[in-house]
N, C-alpha and C positions, 0 to 999 in steps of 0.2 A: 303108420297110416295116419293121415291127417284128418281133421274134422270135416273138411269139404268132401273127401272121398267117402267118408261114412255117410254124410248127408245125401250125396248123389246116389250112392249104392242103395241106401234105404228107400229113397224116393222112387228109384226104379223098381224095387221089389213091391212097394205099395201100389204103384201103377199096374204092375203085373196082377196083383190080387184084385184090383178094381176091374181090370179087363176080363179076368176070368168070371167075376161076378156078373158082368154085363153079358158075357157069352152064354152063361148057363141060367141066368136069372130071367124073371118075367119082365124086365124093363123094356119099354118101347122108346123112351126119349133118346137114348144114344143112337138108335137106328134112324132118327130124323136128321142126323147130321148129313151134310150134302153128299159126302163120299159113300157113307153107308146106305143112304137112301137110294143112291144110284145103283149100288151093288144089289140091294134088296129088290129093286124094280127090274133089274136086268137078269140076275141069276137066282134070286130067291133068298130067303132068310137064312137057310143053312150055310150058304157061302159067306154071308155077312158075319155069321157067328164064327165061322172058320177064320176069318180075318181077325176078329177079336182075339181068338185063341192064339193066332200067330203073333199078334202084338204082345200078348201076355208072355209067350215063350221067349220072344226077343228081349223084352224088358227084364224078365227073370234071369236070363243068361247074362245080360249086361250088368245087372245089379250084383250077381254073384261074382262075376269077373272083377268088378270094381272093388268089392269088399275083400276079395282074396288077394288083390294086388297083381293080378295077371296083367301083363302088358307086353307088347311086341318087343323083340330084342333091340330094335333101334331106339326104343323109348326109355331104356334104362338110364338113370341119371349117372353122370360121370362122377368119379370120386371127388373131384374138385367142387362140383356143385353141391355135394353132400356136406363138405367141409364148410362152405360159405354160408350155409343156413345156420 
């Protein structure tokens, strides 16, 4: 695993933690963003909180996948590419 994979995976997990804190915490500033303001006005704050939780789950899943090295079968490096590094 290279340093850039560790950096991006860790950053995704940190974003996940921040998103959960926004969803369950008393913060109002993140709900003033244009998208979340529109969601709050149209569907209410519980739906906007649900979107924050969905963002958190997606970020956590991506971070764990990056850190564990999960990748699609077509993205496996060829043996020659490994030798050239």
